[in-house]
C-alpha positions as CSV (number, residue, x, y, z in Angstrom):
1,M,17.5,7.3,35.5
2,Y,14.4,5.7,33.9
3,N,12.7,5.2,37.3
4,H,13.6,8.8,38.3
5,F,11.5,10.3,35.5
6,K,8.3,12.0,36.7
7,S,5.8,14.6,35.6
8,I,2.8,16.7,36.5
9,S,0.0,17.5,34.0
10,L,-2.9,20.0,33.9
11,S,-5.0,19.6,30.8
12,H,-8.4,19.9,29.2
13,R,-9.3,16.4,30.6
14,N,-9.6,17.7,34.1
15,A,-9.4,21.5,34.0
16,P,-11.8,24.0,32.3
17,L,-10.4,26.8,30.1
18,S,-10.8,29.3,32.9
19,I,-8.3,27.3,35.0
20,R,-5.9,26.4,32.1
21,E,-5.5,29.9,30.9
22,Q,-4.3,31.0,34.3
23,L,-1.5,28.4,34.2
24,A,-0.4,28.8,30.6
25,L,3.3,29.6,30.1
26,S,5.0,31.6,27.4
27,E,8.5,30.7,26.4
28,E,9.8,33.2,28.9
29,G,7.6,31.8,31.6
30,A,8.5,28.2,30.8
31,K,12.2,29.0,31.0
32,G,11.7,30.9,34.2
33,I,10.0,27.9,35.8
34,M,12.8,25.6,34.6
35,L,15.5,27.9,36.2
36,R,13.5,28.0,39.5
37,L,13.4,24.2,39.5
38,K,17.2,24.1,39.0
39,D,17.7,26.5,41.8
40,F,15.4,24.8,44.4
41,F,15.6,21.1,43.6
42,E,18.1,18.4,42.5
43,V,16.5,17.8,39.1
44,S,17.7,17.1,35.5
45,D,16.1,16.4,32.2
46,V,13.5,19.1,32.7
47,L,10.8,19.6,29.9
48,V,8.0,22.2,30.2
49,V,5.1,21.8,27.7
50,S,2.5,24.6,27.5
51,T,-0.3,24.9,25.0
52,C,-3.8,26.2,25.1
53,N,-5.0,22.8,26.3
54,R,-2.2,21.8,28.8
55,T,0.6,22.8,31.0
56,E,3.0,19.9,31.9
57,I,6.4,19.7,33.6
58,Y,8.6,16.6,33.2
59,Y,11.8,16.1,35.2
60,S,14.2,13.5,36.6
61,S,14.8,13.3,40.3
62,A,15.5,10.6,42.9
63,E,12.7,12.2,45.0
64,D,9.0,12.6,44.1
65,L,8.8,16.4,43.8
66,N,5.4,16.5,42.1
67,E,3.5,18.3,44.9
68,E,6.3,20.8,45.5
69,I,6.5,21.5,41.7
70,I,2.7,22.1,41.5
71,K,2.9,24.5,44.3
72,L,5.9,26.3,42.8
73,L,4.0,26.6,39.5
74,L,1.0,28.1,41.2
75,I,3.0,30.6,43.2
76,E,5.0,31.6,40.1
77,K,1.6,32.3,38.4
78,G,0.5,34.5,41.3
79,I,-2.1,32.1,42.6
80,S,-2.5,32.2,46.4
81,D,-5.5,29.8,46.8
82,I,-3.3,26.8,46.0
83,H,-5.5,24.1,47.6
84,S,-8.4,24.8,45.2
85,F,-6.2,24.1,42.2
86,L,-4.5,20.8,43.3
87,D,-7.3,18.5,42.1
88,Y,-6.9,19.7,38.5
89,F,-3.5,18.1,38.2
90,D,-2.5,14.5,37.2
91,R,0.7,13.2,38.8
92,F,3.0,10.6,37.3
93,S,5.5,9.4,39.9
94,E,6.8,6.3,38.0
95,G,9.2,6.5,35.1
96,E,7.1,4.0,33.0
97,S,3.9,6.0,33.4
98,A,5.6,9.4,32.8
99,V,7.3,8.1,29.6
100,Q,4.1,6.5,28.3
101,H,2.2,9.8,29.0
102,L,4.7,11.9,27.1
103,F,4.6,9.6,24.1
104,E,0.7,9.7,24.0
105,V,0.7,13.5,24.5
106,A,3.3,14.1,21.8
107,T,1.5,11.9,19.2
108,G,-1.8,13.6,19.8
109,L,-3.7,10.8,21.5
110,H,-4.6,13.1,24.4
111,S,-5.3,16.2,22.4
112,Q,-8.7,17.8,22.5
113,V,-8.9,17.0,18.8
114,V,-7.4,13.5,18.4
115,G,-4.3,13.6,16.2
116,D,-3.8,17.3,16.6
117,M,-1.2,18.3,14.0
118,Q,0.2,21.2,16.1
119,I,1.3,19.1,19.1
120,P,4.5,17.6,17.6
121,N,5.8,21.1,16.9
122,Q,4.8,22.3,20.4
123,I,6.9,19.5,21.9
124,K,9.8,20.4,19.6
125,H,9.5,24.0,20.9
126,A,9.6,22.8,24.5
127,Y,12.6,20.6,23.7
128,Q,14.4,23.7,22.3
129,W,13.7,25.6,25.5
130,T,15.3,22.8,27.5
131,A,18.3,22.7,25.1
132,D,18.7,26.5,25.4
133,L,19.1,26.2,29.2
134,N,21.3,23.1,28.9
135,M,18.9,21.1,31.0
136,A,18.6,18.0,28.9
137,G,20.8,14.9,29.5
138,P,21.3,11.8,27.5
139,F,18.0,10.3,28.9
140,L,15.8,13.2,27.7
141,H,17.6,13.6,24.4
142,R,17.1,9.9,23.6
143,L,13.5,9.9,24.8
144,L,12.5,12.9,22.6
145,H,14.3,11.7,19.5
146,T,12.5,8.3,19.9
147,I,9.2,10.2,20.2
148,F,10.0,12.2,17.0
149,F,10.8,9.1,15.1
150,A,7.5,7.4,16.3
151,N,5.6,10.6,15.2
152,K,7.2,10.2,11.8
153,R,6.0,6.6,11.6
154,V,2.5,7.7,12.6
155,A,2.4,10.3,9.8
156,Q,3.7,7.8,7.2
157,E,1.9,4.6,8.2
158,T,-1.6,5.8,9.4
159,F,-4.4,8.3,8.6
160,F,-4.0,9.7,12.1
161,R,-3.0,13.2,10.9
162,D,-5.2,13.3,7.7
163,G,-7.7,16.1,7.3
164,A,-8.9,18.7,9.7
165,A,-10.7,17.0,12.6
166,S,-11.9,20.1,14.6
167,V,-14.4,22.7,13.4
168,S,-12.0,25.5,14.0
169,Y,-9.2,23.8,12.1
170,A,-11.5,22.7,9.3
171,A,-12.7,26.3,8.9
172,V,-9.1,27.4,8.5
173,E,-8.4,24.6,6.1
174,L,-11.5,25.7,4.0
175,L,-10.4,29.3,4.2
176,D,-7.0,28.3,2.9
177,G,-8.5,27.1,-0.4
178,L,-10.8,30.0,-1.1
179,M,-8.2,32.6,-2.3
180,P,-4.6,33.5,-2.0
181,N,-3.5,36.0,0.7
182,P,-7.0,37.1,1.8
183,K,-7.9,39.8,4.2
184,I,-9.7,38.0,7.0
185,L,-12.1,39.4,9.6
186,V,-12.8,37.3,12.7
187,V,-15.9,38.5,14.5
188,G,-16.6,37.0,18.0
189,L,-13.9,35.6,20.2
190,G,-15.6,32.9,22.2
191,E,-13.9,29.5,22.5
192,I,-14.3,28.5,18.8
193,G,-13.4,32.0,17.5
194,T,-10.3,32.0,19.7
195,D,-9.4,28.6,18.4
196,V,-9.7,29.8,14.8
197,C,-7.4,32.7,15.6
198,R,-4.8,30.4,17.1
199,N,-4.9,28.2,14.0
200,L,-4.6,31.2,11.8
201,A,-1.6,32.3,13.7
202,Q,0.3,29.2,12.4
203,K,0.1,30.7,8.9
204,T,2.9,33.1,8.2
205,G,1.9,36.5,6.9
206,A,-1.9,36.1,7.6
207,D,-3.7,39.4,7.3
208,V,-6.2,39.1,10.2
209,T,-8.4,41.6,12.0
210,L,-10.3,40.8,15.2
211,V,-13.6,42.3,16.3
212,N,-15.3,41.5,19.6
213,R,-17.9,43.2,21.7
214,T,-15.5,43.1,24.6
215,S,-12.7,45.1,23.1
216,S,-10.1,44.2,25.8
217,K,-10.3,40.5,24.9
218,A,-9.7,41.3,21.2
219,E,-6.8,43.6,22.1
220,A,-5.2,40.9,24.3
221,L,-5.5,38.2,21.7
222,A,-4.4,40.5,18.8
223,T,-1.3,41.4,20.8
224,E,-0.5,37.8,21.6
225,L,-0.9,36.6,18.0
226,G,0.3,39.6,16.1
227,F,-3.1,40.5,14.5
228,K,-4.9,43.8,14.0
229,V,-7.9,44.8,16.1
230,A,-10.9,47.0,15.2
231,D,-13.8,48.5,17.2
232,F,-17.2,46.7,17.0
233,E,-18.8,50.0,16.2
234,N,-16.8,50.1,12.9
235,I,-17.8,46.5,11.8
236,E,-19.5,47.5,8.6
237,Q,-16.4,49.4,7.5
238,E,-14.3,46.3,8.3
239,I,-16.6,44.0,6.4
240,S,-16.2,46.2,3.3
241,K,-12.4,45.8,3.6
242,A,-12.4,42.0,4.3
243,D,-12.4,39.2,1.7
244,I,-13.4,36.5,4.2
245,I,-15.6,37.0,7.3
246,V,-15.4,34.3,10.0
247,S,-18.3,34.7,12.4
248,S,-18.8,33.0,15.8
249,I,-21.1,35.6,17.5
250,A,-23.4,34.2,20.1
251,L,-26.9,35.7,19.3
252,D,-30.5,34.4,19.1
253,E,-30.9,35.7,15.5
254,P,-28.5,36.4,12.6
255,F,-26.3,39.5,12.9
256,F,-25.2,39.5,9.3
257,T,-28.3,40.0,7.2
258,K,-29.3,40.5,3.6
259,E,-30.3,44.1,4.5
260,M,-26.8,44.8,5.8
261,M,-25.2,43.5,2.6
262,V,-27.6,45.6,0.5
263,R,-26.6,48.6,2.6
264,L,-22.9,47.8,1.8
265,R,-23.5,47.4,-1.9
266,G,-20.4,48.0,-4.0
267,M,-18.5,45.4,-2.0
268,S,-16.0,43.1,-3.6
269,F,-16.5,39.4,-3.6
270,K,-17.1,38.1,-0.1
271,Y,-17.0,34.7,1.7
272,F,-18.8,34.2,5.0
273,I,-17.9,31.3,7.3
274,D,-20.6,31.0,10.0
275,L,-19.4,29.0,13.0
276,S,-22.3,30.1,15.3
277,V,-25.2,28.1,16.7
278,P,-27.8,29.6,16.3
279,R,-26.6,31.0,13.0
280,S,-25.2,34.5,13.0
281,V,-25.2,34.9,9.2
282,S,-28.6,34.8,7.4
283,P,-28.7,32.3,4.5
284,E,-30.3,35.1,2.5
285,V,-26.9,36.9,2.2
286,E,-26.2,34.5,-0.7
287,E,-28.9,36.2,-2.7
288,I,-26.5,39.2,-3.0
289,P,-24.3,38.7,-6.1
290,G,-20.7,38.0,-5.1
291,V,-21.5,36.7,-1.6
292,M,-20.9,33.0,-0.6
293,L,-21.8,31.4,2.7
294,Y,-20.4,28.3,4.4
295,S,-22.4,27.1,7.4
296,I,-21.1,25.2,10.5
297,D,-22.9,22.0,9.3
298,S,-20.9,21.8,6.1
299,I,-17.6,22.5,8.0
300,R,-18.5,20.0,10.8
301,S,-19.2,17.3,8.2
302,R,-15.7,17.7,6.9
303,A,-14.3,17.6,10.4
304,D,-16.4,14.5,11.4
305,E,-15.1,12.6,8.3
306,A,-11.5,13.4,9.2
307,L,-12.1,12.5,12.9
308,T,-13.6,9.2,11.9
309,R,-10.5,8.3,9.9
310,R,-8.2,9.4,12.8
311,L,-10.1,7.3,15.4
312,E,-9.9,4.3,13.1
313,S,-6.1,4.7,13.2
314,V,-5.8,4.9,17.0
315,P,-5.1,1.1,17.4
316,R,-2.2,1.3,14.9
317,V,-0.9,4.5,16.6
318,R,-0.9,2.7,19.9
319,E,1.1,-0.2,18.4
320,I,3.7,2.2,17.0
321,I,4.0,3.9,20.5
322,G,4.2,0.5,22.1
323,E,7.1,-0.5,19.8
324,A,8.9,2.8,20.4
325,V,8.4,2.6,24.2
326,L,9.8,-1.0,24.2
327,E,12.9,0.1,22.3
328,F,13.4,3.1,24.6
329,N,13.0,0.9,27.7
330,D,15.7,-1.5,26.5
331,W,18.0,1.4,25.9
332,S,17.2,2.9,29.3
333,K,17.9,-0.4,31.1
334,E,21.2,-0.7,29.3
335,M,22.0,2.8,30.6
336,I,22.0,1.3,34.1
337,V,25.0,-1.0,33.3
338,S,26.9,1.6,31.2
339,P,28.9,3.0,34.2
340,T,29.9,-0.6,35.1
341,I,31.0,-1.4,31.5
342,Q,33.1,1.8,31.4
343,K,34.7,1.0,34.8
344,L,35.5,-2.6,33.6
345,K,37.0,-1.2,30.4
346,G,39.0,1.3,32.4
347,A,40.3,-1.4,34.8
348,L,41.4,-3.7,31.9
349,E,42.9,-0.8,30.0
350,Q,44.9,0.2,33.0
351,I,46.3,-3.3,33.4
352,R,47.1,-3.4,29.7
353,K,49.0,-0.1,29.8
354,E,50.9,-1.1,33.0
355,E,52.0,-4.4,31.5
356,L,53.0,-2.8,28.2
357,T,55.2,-0.3,30.1
358,R,56.9,-3.1,32.0
359,F,57.7,-5.3,29.0
360,T,58.0,-3.1,25.9
361,K,60.9,-0.8,26.8
362,N,63.3,-2.3,24.3
363,L,60.8,-2.7,21.4
364,S,61.1,-0.8,18.2
365,D,58.2,1.4,17.1
366,S,56.9,-1.1,14.6
367,E,57.1,-3.9,17.2
368,L,55.4,-1.7,19.8
369,E,52.6,-0.9,17.3
370,K,52.0,-4.7,16.7
371,V,51.9,-5.4,20.5
372,E,49.5,-2.4,21.0
373,R,47.2,-3.8,18.3
374,I,47.3,-7.4,19.6
375,T,46.7,-6.5,23.3
376,T,43.9,-4.1,22.4
377,S,42.2,-6.8,20.3
378,M,42.6,-9.3,23.2
379,M,41.1,-6.8,25.6
380,Q,38.0,-6.2,23.4
381,K,37.5,-10.0,23.0
382,I,37.7,-10.4,26.8
383,L,35.2,-7.6,27.3
384,K,32.7,-8.8,24.7
385,L,31.1,-11.6,26.7
386,P,30.7,-9.7,30.0
387,V,29.1,-6.8,28.1
388,L,26.7,-9.0,26.3
389,Q,25.8,-10.8,29.5
390,L,25.2,-7.4,31.2
391,K,22.9,-6.2,28.5
392,A,21.0,-9.5,28.5
393,A,20.7,-9.3,32.3
394,C,19.2,-5.8,31.8
395,K,16.3,-7.2,29.7
396,R,15.7,-9.9,32.3
397,G,15.7,-7.4,35.2
398,E,18.8,-9.1,36.8
399,A,21.5,-6.5,36.0
400,E,22.1,-5.4,39.7
401,T,23.3,-8.9,40.7
402,L,25.8,-9.1,37.8
403,I,27.0,-5.6,38.5
404,D,27.7,-6.5,42.1
405,V,29.6,-9.6,40.9
406,L,31.8,-7.7,38.5
407,N,32.4,-5.0,41.0
408,D,33.7,-7.6,43.5
409,L,35.7,-9.7,41.0
410,F,37.6,-6.7,39.5
411,N,37.3,-4.4,42.6
412,L,35.9,-1.8,40.2
413,E,35.0,0.8,42.8
414,K,38.5,1.0,44.2
415,Q,40.0,0.9,40.7
416,S,37.7,3.8,39.6
417,E,38.8,5.9,42.6
418,T,42.5,5.1,42.0
419,H,42.1,5.9,38.3
């Protein structure tokens, strides 16, 4: 099973946002792909991970289906020019590399912002989708629970998840500390503005209104995240209603000026968070009583400090992953001999029962109970050494030879068919 595990990956490392957004999958879309895979191929242990930065499909199969699965994904997303998308994908055709990749993705080593705190939850959501469709076997269950435990160690033993290491996340973290239950206006939905919105969406009950010059983009994002949307023409009215204004407008000169704030006098206390370069909020707005401004430089400084701490933790995170992968590898190798162990147990149990039937017809219930206990104990002791030897052979990579010997000695294949 271990060597059958494979995956395909499209991520920010190779693909720009314009490509990634075409292949992003909702829960419904991810489950649809999984059912298609089940219909078309002999696969098990299917996991579909889809975030704003990556779309990945993991599966177990004796065949390498990576190219077929990439084409299926593209067709399902309505893309006809398949050839132009193929180079954006990474392929993992060996179990070892696919497992290692999933560990590194799930802990945040491959995130656009190293140590991304959202990725463990996104992997858990993907696991839930797999469980909903009953497409996870013992291999995937064990793999993901090992990953979750490794993630817990990373959080407890390192600084890898400390602080907000991206500008958009640092802005939301700052915003969190300004006031309880604020009304938030996000103006400008470029990449950083969109990232802020996605981070805000993680907060339950957030009262967020989106404004963008291209209204269709604001409407689409608001529908996706459950936010409100307002027309750009009504922006001054929206400023009056908001407690916090997050601006990422791309202009050559400030859009929010002191003159605008004077025109809107009578406002309540306001916070401006300016994420634009060049600045979209004039520093002079702070001359208006009750207005406070946070610039991108102060927010980036917070993010850089957190990122430095995270990067310093990377070697220890890799150690934790290495230990977890080693533990999982040992378990996976033992899975290879598990069927043989079960056959051997079954063969010996059959012999035990047949012999008991022959010789215990005249025994009382108490005598029969003693004989049952004695023979069961004897069988377990006989099994102990072969089982230990099989598990040791797994770690040495010599299990197949010993499996063949046991099959021949006890005629396990025939015994299994007869049983």
